[in-house]
C-alpha positions as CSV (number, residue, x, y, z in Angstrom):
1,M,0.0,0.0,0.0
2,S,1.3,3.4,-0.9
3,S,2.3,5.7,1.9
4,K,1.6,8.8,-0.3
5,I,-1.2,11.2,0.6
6,N,-3.9,10.9,-2.0
7,V,-5.0,14.2,-3.6
8,S,-8.3,14.2,-5.6
9,A,-7.9,17.5,-7.5
10,P,-5.1,18.2,-10.0
11,L,-2.5,20.9,-9.4
12,V,-1.5,23.1,-12.3
13,I,2.3,23.6,-12.6
14,L,3.6,26.4,-14.8
15,H,7.3,25.8,-15.5
16,G,9.8,28.7,-15.9
17,D,13.4,29.4,-16.8
18,E,17.0,29.3,-15.7
19,M,18.1,28.7,-12.0
20,A,14.6,29.1,-10.7
21,Q,13.5,26.2,-12.9
22,V,16.4,24.0,-11.7
23,A,15.2,24.6,-8.1
24,F,11.5,24.2,-9.0
25,E,12.1,20.7,-10.5
26,R,13.9,19.6,-7.4
27,I,11.2,21.0,-5.1
28,L,8.5,19.2,-7.0
29,E,10.4,15.9,-6.9
30,T,11.3,16.3,-3.2
31,F,8.1,17.7,-1.7
32,V,5.3,16.8,-4.2
33,T,5.6,13.8,-6.4
34,S,7.6,11.7,-3.9
35,R,5.1,12.3,-1.1
36,L,1.7,12.9,-2.8
37,D,-0.5,10.9,-5.2
38,V,-1.5,13.9,-7.2
39,D,-2.1,14.7,-10.9
40,L,0.1,17.5,-12.1
41,V,-1.1,19.5,-15.1
42,E,2.2,20.7,-16.3
43,I,2.7,23.5,-18.8
44,D,6.0,24.7,-20.2
45,L,6.1,28.5,-19.9
46,T,9.8,28.8,-20.7
47,A,10.7,31.7,-23.0
48,E,11.7,29.3,-25.7
49,N,8.4,27.4,-25.6
50,R,6.3,30.6,-25.5
51,L,8.1,31.5,-28.7
52,V,7.9,28.1,-30.4
53,T,4.2,27.8,-29.7
54,N,3.6,31.5,-30.8
55,G,2.1,32.2,-27.3
56,Q,-0.2,29.2,-27.2
57,A,1.5,28.0,-24.0
58,V,0.3,31.1,-22.2
59,I,-3.3,30.5,-23.4
60,D,-3.0,26.9,-22.3
61,A,-1.9,28.0,-18.8
62,I,-4.8,30.4,-18.5
63,E,-7.3,27.7,-19.5
64,A,-5.7,25.1,-17.2
65,L,-6.0,27.5,-14.2
66,K,-9.6,28.4,-15.0
67,Q,-10.5,24.7,-15.3
68,H,-8.7,23.4,-12.2
69,G,-8.6,26.4,-9.9
70,V,-5.2,26.1,-8.1
71,G,-1.7,26.4,-9.5
72,V,1.9,27.2,-8.9
73,K,3.9,29.4,-11.3
74,N,7.6,29.6,-11.5
75,A,9.6,32.6,-12.6
76,G,10.1,33.0,-16.4
77,M,12.3,35.2,-18.6
78,T,11.0,38.2,-20.4
79,V,13.3,38.3,-23.4
80,N,15.0,41.5,-24.6
81,R,15.9,42.2,-28.2
82,N,19.2,40.4,-28.1
83,Q,17.7,37.3,-26.4
84,L,14.8,37.3,-28.9
85,G,17.3,37.4,-31.8
86,E,19.2,34.5,-30.3
87,L,16.0,32.4,-29.9
88,L,14.9,33.2,-33.5
89,A,18.3,32.2,-34.8
90,A,17.9,28.9,-33.0
91,H,14.5,28.4,-34.7
92,P,14.9,29.5,-38.3
93,E,11.5,28.0,-39.1
94,L,9.9,30.9,-37.2
95,D,8.9,34.2,-38.8
96,G,9.7,36.9,-36.3
97,T,7.5,39.4,-38.0
98,T,4.3,37.4,-37.5
99,L,4.7,36.4,-33.9
100,H,1.8,37.0,-31.5
101,P,2.7,39.3,-28.6
102,L,2.2,36.4,-26.2
103,A,5.1,34.7,-27.8
104,T,7.7,37.3,-26.7
105,K,6.2,39.4,-23.9
106,S,6.0,38.6,-20.2
107,P,3.2,36.1,-19.7
108,N,2.5,37.4,-16.2
109,G,0.1,40.2,-17.2
110,A,-1.7,38.0,-19.7
111,I,-2.2,35.3,-17.1
112,R,-3.5,37.8,-14.5
113,K,-5.9,39.3,-17.0
114,G,-6.9,35.9,-18.3
115,I,-8.0,34.6,-14.9
116,G,-9.1,38.1,-13.6
117,G,-6.7,37.9,-10.7
118,N,-5.1,40.4,-8.4
119,I,-1.8,40.0,-6.5
120,T,-1.2,40.0,-2.8
121,R,2.5,40.0,-1.8
122,E,3.5,39.4,1.8
123,D,6.7,38.8,3.7
124,I,7.2,35.2,4.9
125,E,7.2,35.4,8.7
126,F,10.6,34.0,9.4
127,R,11.3,34.4,13.1
128,N,15.0,35.2,13.1
129,L,15.6,37.4,10.0
130,Q,16.5,40.9,11.0
131,F,16.3,44.1,9.0
132,N,19.8,45.5,8.4
133,K,19.2,49.1,7.8
134,P,21.2,50.7,5.0
135,E,22.9,54.0,6.0
136,W,20.7,56.6,4.3
137,I,21.0,59.8,6.4
138,G,23.1,62.3,4.5
139,R,23.6,59.9,1.5
140,D,24.5,61.9,-1.6
141,I,21.9,60.6,-4.1
142,E,19.8,62.8,-6.3
143,V,16.8,61.8,-8.3
144,D,16.3,63.5,-11.7
145,T,13.0,63.2,-13.6
146,M,11.3,64.9,-16.5
147,A,9.2,67.9,-15.6
148,T,6.8,67.6,-18.6
149,G,4.9,65.1,-20.6
150,G,3.8,61.6,-19.7
151,I,0.9,60.8,-17.5
152,K,1.3,64.1,-15.7
153,E,0.1,65.8,-18.8
154,S,-2.3,63.1,-20.0
155,F,-5.9,63.5,-21.0
156,N,-7.9,61.2,-18.8
157,E,-11.6,60.8,-17.9
158,L,-14.3,58.4,-17.0
159,S,-16.1,57.0,-20.1
160,S,-19.6,58.6,-20.3
161,A,-20.9,55.7,-22.5
162,T,-20.4,52.0,-23.2
163,G,-18.8,51.5,-26.5
164,I,-15.5,51.3,-28.5
165,V,-12.5,53.6,-27.9
166,K,-10.6,54.1,-31.1
167,L,-7.2,55.7,-31.3
168,L,-6.8,57.4,-34.7
169,F,-3.8,59.0,-36.3
170,V,-3.9,61.6,-39.1
171,G,-0.6,62.1,-40.8
172,A,0.7,63.7,-44.0
173,S,-1.9,61.9,-46.2
174,G,-4.8,63.5,-44.3
175,N,-6.5,60.1,-44.1
176,P,-7.3,58.8,-40.5
177,M,-5.5,55.6,-39.7
178,E,-6.8,53.4,-36.8
179,L,-4.0,52.5,-34.5
180,H,-5.9,50.7,-31.8
181,R,-9.4,50.0,-30.5
182,R,-10.8,48.6,-27.3
183,E,-14.1,48.2,-25.5
184,V,-15.0,50.4,-22.5
185,K,-18.1,50.5,-20.3
186,K,-19.7,53.6,-18.9
187,G,-17.7,54.7,-15.9
188,D,-14.4,53.0,-17.0
189,P,-11.4,55.2,-16.7
190,W,-9.2,55.8,-19.8
191,L,-6.1,57.8,-20.4
192,L,-4.0,59.1,-23.3
193,A,-0.4,60.1,-22.6
194,T,2.5,61.0,-25.0
195,N,6.0,62.2,-24.6
196,D,7.9,64.6,-26.8
197,I,10.9,62.8,-28.2
198,D,12.9,66.0,-28.5
199,Q,12.2,66.8,-24.9
200,I,13.3,63.3,-23.9
201,K,16.6,63.8,-25.7
202,A,17.1,67.3,-24.2
203,W,16.5,65.8,-20.7
204,A,19.0,63.1,-21.5
205,H,21.7,65.7,-22.4
206,R,21.0,67.6,-19.2
207,F,21.0,64.4,-17.1
208,F,24.3,63.0,-18.3
209,Q,26.0,66.5,-18.3
210,R,24.8,67.0,-14.7
211,A,26.3,63.6,-13.7
212,I,29.6,64.5,-15.3
213,D,29.7,68.0,-13.8
214,E,28.9,66.7,-10.3
215,K,31.0,63.5,-10.8
216,R,28.2,61.1,-9.9
217,D,27.7,57.5,-10.8
218,I,24.7,57.2,-13.2
219,Y,21.6,55.1,-12.7
220,L,18.7,55.0,-15.2
221,G,15.4,53.1,-14.6
222,L,12.4,52.5,-16.9
223,K,9.9,49.6,-17.5
224,D,11.0,48.9,-21.1
225,T,10.1,45.2,-21.2
226,V,6.4,45.6,-20.4
227,I,5.9,49.0,-22.0
228,S,8.4,48.6,-24.9
229,G,6.6,51.1,-27.2
230,Y,6.7,53.8,-24.5
231,D,9.4,53.3,-21.9
232,G,11.4,51.3,-24.4
233,V,11.4,54.2,-26.9
234,M,12.6,56.5,-24.1
235,R,15.3,54.1,-23.1
236,A,16.6,53.8,-26.7
237,A,16.7,57.6,-27.2
238,I,18.5,58.2,-23.9
239,E,21.0,55.4,-24.2
240,G,21.7,56.4,-27.8
241,I,22.7,59.9,-26.6
242,Y,24.8,58.3,-23.8
243,E,26.7,56.1,-26.3
244,S,27.4,58.8,-28.8
245,D,28.1,61.8,-26.6
246,Y,28.8,60.9,-23.0
247,R,30.2,57.3,-22.5
248,A,33.8,58.3,-23.1
249,Q,33.6,61.2,-20.7
250,V,31.9,59.1,-18.0
251,E,34.5,56.3,-18.3
252,A,37.4,58.7,-18.4
253,L,36.2,60.2,-15.0
254,G,36.0,56.6,-13.6
255,L,32.2,56.9,-13.2
256,S,29.8,54.0,-13.8
257,Y,26.5,53.8,-15.7
258,H,23.8,51.3,-14.7
259,Y,20.5,50.6,-16.4
260,E,17.9,48.3,-14.8
261,L,14.1,47.8,-14.8
262,I,12.8,50.5,-12.5
263,D,11.2,48.1,-10.0
264,A,14.4,46.1,-9.6
265,Q,16.5,49.2,-9.6
266,A,14.4,50.9,-6.9
267,A,14.7,47.8,-4.7
268,R,18.5,47.7,-5.2
269,L,19.1,51.4,-4.5
270,V,16.8,51.7,-1.5
271,A,18.2,48.6,0.1
272,N,21.8,49.2,-0.8
273,P,22.3,52.9,-1.7
274,P,25.5,53.9,-3.5
275,Q,27.7,56.6,-2.0
276,R,27.1,59.3,-4.6
277,A,24.8,58.9,-7.6
278,L,22.4,60.6,-10.0
279,W,19.3,58.5,-10.4
280,G,17.4,59.1,-13.6
281,V,13.7,58.2,-13.7
282,P,12.3,59.8,-16.8
283,D,8.7,58.7,-16.1
284,N,7.6,61.7,-14.1
285,T,4.8,60.1,-12.0
286,T,7.2,57.4,-10.8
287,G,10.1,59.8,-10.7
288,R,8.3,62.2,-8.3
289,K,7.4,59.4,-6.0
290,L,11.0,58.1,-5.8
291,Y,12.3,61.7,-5.5
292,K,10.2,62.3,-2.4
293,L,11.1,58.9,-0.9
294,V,14.9,59.5,-1.4
295,E,14.6,63.0,0.1
296,Q,12.8,61.6,3.1
297,L,15.4,58.8,3.5
298,K,18.3,61.2,3.3
299,L,16.8,63.3,6.1
300,H,15.5,60.6,8.5
301,G,16.8,57.3,7.2
302,I,15.0,54.0,7.5
303,P,13.8,53.2,11.0
304,T,13.9,49.7,12.5
305,R,11.0,47.8,10.9
306,K,9.3,45.3,13.2
307,A,6.3,44.8,10.9
308,H,5.8,42.4,8.0
309,V,4.5,44.3,4.9
310,S,1.5,43.2,2.8
311,L,0.8,44.7,-0.6
312,S,-2.2,44.1,-2.8
313,R,-1.6,44.9,-6.5
314,M,-4.5,45.7,-8.8
315,S,-4.0,43.7,-12.0
316,A,-7.3,42.2,-12.9
317,G,-9.0,44.0,-15.8
318,G,-5.8,44.5,-17.7
319,G,-5.5,48.1,-16.4
320,D,-2.9,50.9,-16.4
321,Q,0.4,50.6,-18.4
322,Y,0.5,46.8,-18.4
323,G,-2.6,46.6,-20.5
324,S,-1.9,49.6,-22.7
325,Y,-1.4,50.3,-26.3
326,N,2.1,51.7,-26.6
327,A,4.1,52.6,-29.7
328,P,6.1,55.5,-31.2
329,A,4.5,57.8,-33.8
330,V,5.5,56.8,-37.3
331,E,5.4,60.4,-38.5
332,D,4.3,63.9,-37.5
333,G,0.5,64.2,-37.2
334,I,-2.5,64.3,-34.9
335,L,-3.8,61.7,-32.5
336,K,-7.5,61.5,-31.9
337,V,-9.5,59.5,-29.4
338,I,-13.0,58.6,-30.6
339,I,-15.6,56.9,-28.5
340,D,-18.7,55.8,-30.4
341,G,-18.1,58.3,-33.1
342,E,-17.5,61.3,-30.8
343,E,-14.1,62.9,-30.6
344,K,-13.0,63.1,-27.0
345,H,-9.4,64.4,-27.4
346,A,-6.9,65.4,-30.0
347,R,-3.2,66.3,-29.8
348,H,-0.2,66.8,-32.0
349,V,2.7,64.3,-32.0
350,K,6.0,64.1,-33.8
351,Q,7.7,61.2,-35.5
352,G,9.2,59.0,-32.7
353,D,7.0,60.4,-29.9
354,P,6.0,57.5,-27.6
355,I,2.3,57.0,-27.2
356,L,0.4,55.3,-24.4
357,L,-3.4,54.6,-24.3
358,M,-4.7,52.7,-21.3
359,S,-8.0,52.0,-19.6
360,N,-9.4,49.9,-16.8
361,D,-12.6,48.1,-15.9
362,H,-14.5,49.9,-13.1
363,E,-16.2,46.6,-12.1
364,A,-12.7,44.9,-11.9
365,I,-11.6,47.9,-9.7
366,K,-14.6,47.3,-7.4
367,D,-13.9,43.6,-7.2
368,W,-10.3,44.4,-6.3
369,V,-11.3,46.8,-3.5
370,T,-13.7,44.2,-2.2
371,Q,-10.9,41.7,-2.1
372,V,-8.6,44.2,-0.4
373,F,-11.2,44.8,2.4
374,R,-11.9,41.1,2.7
375,D,-8.3,40.1,3.1
376,A,-7.6,43.0,5.5
377,S,-10.6,42.0,7.7
378,R,-9.6,38.4,7.7
379,K,-6.1,39.2,8.9
380,D,-7.0,42.3,11.0
381,K,-5.0,44.7,8.9
382,E,-5.3,48.5,8.4
383,V,-5.5,49.6,4.7
384,Y,-3.6,52.4,3.1
385,F,-4.7,53.3,-0.5
386,G,-2.5,55.5,-2.7
387,L,-4.4,57.6,-5.3
388,K,-3.5,60.6,-7.4
389,R,-6.9,62.3,-7.4
390,E,-6.1,66.0,-7.7
391,Y,-5.5,65.8,-11.5
392,M,-6.4,62.2,-12.3
393,E,-10.0,61.3,-13.0
394,Y,-8.5,57.9,-13.8
395,D,-7.7,57.5,-10.1
396,E,-11.0,59.1,-8.9
397,V,-12.9,55.9,-10.0
398,F,-10.9,54.0,-7.4
399,S,-12.0,56.4,-4.7
400,T,-15.6,55.9,-5.8
401,A,-15.2,52.1,-5.7
402,I,-13.8,52.3,-2.2
403,T,-16.9,54.3,-1.1
404,D,-19.3,52.0,-2.8
405,V,-17.8,48.8,-1.4
406,R,-17.6,50.3,2.1
407,R,-21.4,51.1,1.9
408,E,-22.2,47.6,0.7
409,L,-20.2,46.0,3.4
410,A,-21.9,48.2,6.0
411,K,-25.3,47.3,4.8
412,A,-24.4,43.6,5.1
413,D,-23.3,44.3,8.7
414,T,-19.6,43.6,7.8
415,P,-17.9,47.0,8.3
416,P,-14.6,47.3,6.4
417,P,-11.3,47.6,8.3
418,S,-9.8,50.9,9.1
419,F,-8.5,52.6,5.9
420,M,-6.9,55.8,4.7
421,I,-6.5,57.3,1.2
422,M,-3.3,59.2,0.6
423,R,-1.1,60.2,-2.4
424,P,0.9,57.4,-3.8
425,S,4.1,59.1,-2.7
426,R,3.0,59.3,0.9
427,Q,1.8,55.7,0.6
428,L,5.3,54.6,-0.5
429,I,7.0,56.7,2.2
430,K,4.8,55.3,4.9
431,M,5.3,51.7,3.7
432,I,9.1,52.1,3.9
433,T,9.6,54.4,6.8
434,D,6.6,53.9,9.1
435,P,4.9,50.6,8.6
436,P,2.3,49.8,11.3
437,R,2.4,46.2,12.6
438,N,-0.5,45.0,10.5
439,A,-1.1,46.9,7.3
440,L,-2.1,46.3,3.7
441,Y,-0.9,48.6,0.9
442,P,-3.1,48.5,-2.2
443,A,-1.5,49.8,-5.4
444,Q,-2.1,49.9,-9.1
445,N,0.0,47.7,-11.4
446,L,3.3,49.6,-12.0
447,D,3.3,51.1,-8.5
448,G,2.7,47.7,-7.1
449,D,5.7,46.2,-8.9
450,I,8.0,48.9,-7.6
451,F,6.6,49.0,-4.1
452,S,6.7,45.2,-3.7
453,D,10.3,44.9,-4.9
454,I,11.4,47.6,-2.5
455,S,9.6,46.0,0.4
456,A,11.0,42.6,-0.4
457,A,14.5,43.8,-0.7
458,L,14.2,45.5,2.7
459,G,12.7,42.3,4.1
460,G,16.0,40.4,3.5
461,S,15.6,38.9,0.0
462,L,13.2,38.6,-2.8
463,A,13.1,34.9,-1.8
464,T,11.7,35.7,1.6
465,A,8.3,36.8,0.3
466,S,5.1,35.1,-1.0
467,S,2.9,36.1,-3.8
468,I,-0.7,35.0,-4.4
469,I,-2.9,35.8,-7.4
470,E,-6.6,35.4,-6.6
471,S,-9.5,35.9,-9.0
472,K,-13.1,36.7,-8.2
473,N,-14.3,33.2,-9.0
474,G,-11.7,31.6,-6.6
475,T,-8.9,30.7,-9.0
476,M,-5.7,30.8,-7.0
477,L,-2.2,31.0,-8.4
478,F,0.8,30.9,-6.1
479,E,4.2,32.1,-7.1
480,A,7.6,33.4,-5.9
481,P,8.1,37.1,-6.5
482,H,11.7,36.8,-7.6
483,G,13.1,36.3,-11.0
484,T,15.0,33.5,-12.8
485,A,18.5,34.3,-11.2
486,H,20.3,34.6,-14.5
487,D,23.8,35.1,-13.0
488,L,23.4,32.1,-10.7
489,Y,22.3,30.0,-13.7
490,L,25.4,31.0,-15.7
491,K,27.5,29.8,-12.8
492,Y,25.5,26.6,-12.6
493,L,26.2,25.9,-16.3
494,E,29.9,26.9,-16.2
495,T,30.5,24.4,-13.4
496,D,28.3,21.7,-15.0
497,G,25.9,21.8,-12.1
498,K,28.5,21.6,-9.3
499,E,27.7,25.1,-8.1
500,A,24.0,25.4,-7.5
501,H,23.3,28.5,-5.4
502,F,19.6,29.6,-5.1
503,N,17.3,30.5,-2.2
504,S,14.3,28.1,-2.7
505,S,12.3,29.6,0.2
506,A,9.7,31.5,-1.8
507,L,9.1,28.5,-4.2
508,I,8.7,26.1,-1.3
509,F,6.3,28.4,0.4
510,A,4.3,28.8,-2.9
511,V,4.0,25.1,-3.3
512,A,3.0,24.6,0.3
513,N,0.3,27.3,0.0
514,A,-1.1,25.7,-3.1
515,L,-1.2,22.3,-1.5
516,E,-2.9,23.8,1.6
517,T,-5.5,25.4,-0.6
518,L,-6.2,22.1,-2.4
519,G,-6.5,20.3,0.9
520,E,-8.9,22.9,2.3
521,R,-11.1,22.8,-0.8
522,E,-11.5,19.0,-0.8
523,G,-11.6,18.6,3.0
524,N,-8.3,16.6,2.9
525,E,-7.0,17.0,6.5
526,A,-3.9,14.9,5.7
527,L,-2.9,17.2,2.9
528,V,-3.6,20.4,4.9
529,D,-1.4,19.0,7.7
530,Y,1.4,18.1,5.3
531,A,1.3,21.6,3.8
532,T,1.3,23.2,7.2
533,R,4.3,21.1,8.3
534,L,6.2,21.9,5.1
535,K,5.9,25.7,5.8
536,A,6.9,25.1,9.4
537,A,10.0,23.0,8.3
538,L,11.0,25.9,6.0
539,I,10.7,28.5,8.8
540,D,12.5,26.2,11.3
541,T,15.4,25.6,8.9
542,V,16.1,29.3,8.7
543,A,15.4,29.7,12.5
544,D,18.2,27.1,13.1
545,G,20.6,29.4,11.1
546,I,20.8,27.2,8.0
547,I,20.6,29.7,5.2
548,T,21.6,30.3,1.6
549,G,24.2,33.0,0.7
550,D,21.7,35.8,0.0
551,L,20.8,35.8,3.7
552,K,24.3,35.7,5.1
553,G,24.5,38.2,8.0
554,K,20.8,38.8,8.0
555,T,19.8,36.6,10.9
556,T,19.6,37.7,14.5
557,D,22.6,35.5,15.3
558,P,25.1,35.8,12.4
559,A,27.8,33.9,14.4
560,S,25.7,30.7,14.3
561,E,24.8,30.8,10.6
562,T,25.5,27.9,8.4
563,V,25.6,28.9,4.7
564,V,24.6,26.1,2.4
565,D,24.0,25.7,-1.3
566,M,20.6,25.0,-2.9
567,Q,20.6,21.3,-2.3
568,G,22.0,21.7,1.2
569,F,19.1,24.0,2.1
570,L,16.5,21.5,0.6
571,D,18.1,18.7,2.6
572,A,17.8,20.7,5.8
573,V,14.1,21.3,5.2
574,I,13.6,17.6,4.6
575,E,15.3,16.8,7.9
576,R,12.8,19.2,9.7
577,L,9.8,17.9,7.9
578,A,8.2,15.4,10.3
579,P,7.2,12.1,8.7
């Protein structure tokens, strides 16, 4: 007779890339297939398979999650231009000009939209990890952002009708050309933003010259992978100027230049600030938030944080930049937004100007707010919303949803938890410098990415946090918030697998959460008990000072730490997992 625990429902497994995938396969073998009699619905979401299947793998993942209800997703690569070129060269049978966007873009947004899910990210409550405060007071770091353009000077409103939004372009021919169309319902927020390519280039010249004059290391952060036709256009223009006009001067002065995705860069700089730097964040809404945070940190530093941070990210509905139309203008002309035949807005653009059209679903916003209040009530948390209401009708609909949900809960005799609405910059500052013991910070998609990465970095490691995507109909997807660990994977390949360094904590925790959910849904006490013991074994391993290299010196007793590789850590968890 098998000693394995029988599990009735299937578990969806979404495979990923690089070092995270090496770890994921060992975790599944060690803690799932060897101990449980469970059907795994496995889908290959590697960058290569998404390309080869022309995005069908992403669609298959969405359908599997909707059908079975519970899944675990591993980290996957979002390919840049060079990586895409390498993959296409390896598959000459593919025509790169006819690929579906799902074949090359990050699958994360499509999956969240496909299942209608929002993200909650929380620190794993390890008992003995301590927050090692970076020295911020008096740190010589300046944030430089564009003063004009972008969302700050967008046209945004709530749709007055249900219908089709069309983005038209009128160029030299005089004939309107439809660039994009999407459905909106009455009350849905939508927004059109553009940036002037000449102003972007002028800012780049001022930015690099300032760094040279002040002899500062240079950091530049944008979200060019997800918003390639907007942030990607800005990055190309700025870095083109750096290469042609400033690289030689920067290197001659012994200064350094660093580009990184803005969420990862924000996490890196806040948790490990350089001595003297100029931080360029061209997107002015993000730039102003980070400018205010840095100024606060330079003045007061980061206090000792005794609280675990929870952050809910609005992603269902495909809203904000992640679900946008974004592309550069092909020539000089006029952009027009038409809703059901009525012109709502028009503006001039020049060739190369980046264009962004985005919208959101007010019903999805309301569902998200309901989820935020439900989660906060269940876990006795205060809620701190961040909204830019003074010039953003787009954000005003979130405020309306908060009021509506609050009233509905009150009528049902289930009052919402304590909550506040503040500006996103104040929300970020509070989360980093003054987190209450139990708080939930709801944020829209791009802010949520940045806020969660900063919080995770300050919590010890991206591998010490959990991430849950939950849809209105109960579909649950558990994942680790970290990436694929490309550098560690290269070392793994160079040593033929002899050096395998990776913190598996977040992936183990995600698997345990998924198993616990399956057990609760089918009333399987043995499975719930096993999942609970697996999480306890993980936490006990770290509590005993057995850690991977990323946590070295971050426990409350560094002298008793034992640093192990990936397999050594998994072995230690196995030892503490009661039979």
